[in-house]
N, C-alpha and C positions, 0 to 999 in steps of 0.2 A: 343504499347504502351509508350505513351510521359509521364512523370510525373514529375512534376515540382514546388518547393515552393517557393511564393513570399510573401514579405512584402507588395506589391504595390496592386493593386486590384487585377489583376491578367484579366479584361474584354481583355483589349488589346492583352496580348499576347496569350488568348484565338482563337480572331478572327486570329492572322499569324497563329496559329498552324493546324486551321478548313480548313485554304487556304493549307494545308498540309496535308491535308486528316484525319485529326484527329478531329471528327466532335461529338465523346460524352464525355461528360463530367463525370465524377464517382464523385467527391467532388470537392470541391470549399468552400474554407473557406478563409474573408475578416478580415482585420482588426489585423493580429500577429503583437507581438512585433518586435521590432527592432534585427535583428541576429537572430531569431527563425529560420527563412526561411533557410538561410544556414546551420545551426546547425542541422536541422530535415531530410535537404536535404542530407548531410554526413551520418548519423543516418541511409537511405534509404541504400544509395549507399550499409554500410560496411555489412547492411543485407542482401542486395540482393547481395555480393561477398563469405558473409557466404551460404548464401544458393545453391552457384554452379550458381546463373543467370549470365548469358554474356552477355550484351550489343548487341542489332542487330544491332545499329547506332547510333553512336555519345556516349553520357556515361547517357543520362537520358532514351535511348529507348528502351524496351526492351520485350518481350513475356508478351500478355495480360496473359500468367497465373501465373504469379507474379504479380496481383491487390491485391487478397488478403494479400498474405507478404507487400506489400506498405500499404494498408488500416490499417492491424494492427500494423504497425511501426508509421503511421502518430496518430495512435489513444495513443499509450504510449508515443509519443516526443509532441502531439500538446494537451491543455487542453480544455475538455469544447465540444471532438468532440459526446459523448454519444446521 
């Protein structure tokens, strides 16, 4: 599983990830405030580290067993995910 948060539209990045074999989008929200994406990514990384999750590749690629944790963090830090 690859997670990434961006202030941009995200669709171009998604097409790049799709070519790399990541073909299922779990959650996409556009129009984030400037700086929020970097902040939320950092919060997610901290939560993953605290949970003992180790990246399987790079620093944003984790086993899919971490999806619930990542979505929970998104729900905490990005307003209006309801």
